[in-house]
C-alpha positions in Angstrom: 0.0 0.0 0.0 2.6 2.5 1.1 6.1 2.5 -0.3 8.8 4.8 1.0 8.2 7.4 3.7 4.6 8.2 3.0 2.0 8.6 5.7 -1.1 6.5 6.2 -3.3 9.4 5.1 -1.2 9.7 1.9 -1.5 6.0 1.3 -5.3 6.1 1.7 -5.6 9.0 -0.7 -3.4 7.0 -3.2 -5.8 4.0 -2.8 -8.8 6.2 -3.4 -7.3 7.7 -6.6 -5.7 4.5 -8.0 -8.3 1.8 -7.2 -11.8 1.3 -8.4 -14.3 2.1 -5.6 -16.1 -0.8 -4.1 -16.9 -2.7 -0.9 -13.5 -4.3 -0.6 -11.7 -1.0 -1.0 -14.0 0.6 1.6 -13.4 -2.3 4.0 -9.6 -2.0 3.6 -9.6 1.7 4.1 -11.8 1.4 7.2 -9.6 -1.3 8.6 -6.5 0.9 8.1 -8.2 3.9 9.7 -9.5 2.0 12.7 -6.4 -0.1 13.4 -5.0 0.6 16.8 -1.9 -1.5 16.4 -0.9 -0.3 12.9 -0.5 -2.4 9.7 2.1 -5.0 8.9 5.0 -4.4 6.4 5.4 -7.3 4.0 9.1 -7.7 3.3 10.5 -9.4 0.2 13.0 -12.2 0.4 15.8 -9.8 -0.4 14.9 -7.6 2.6 14.8 -10.6 4.9 18.2 -11.7 3.8 19.7 -8.3 4.3 18.3 -8.0 7.9 20.0 -11.3 9.0 
């Protein structure tokens, strides 16, 4: 969703402009906005190897 040093609000705006509106997008945005623990960062295999 967010790559780089963008904020959650910037990421949500990007989703709204780049994705077709629908119930799944609304659900995802509401999940992000209501999350009290944040959202997970998915790291690629290369990132995992570099962190070891």
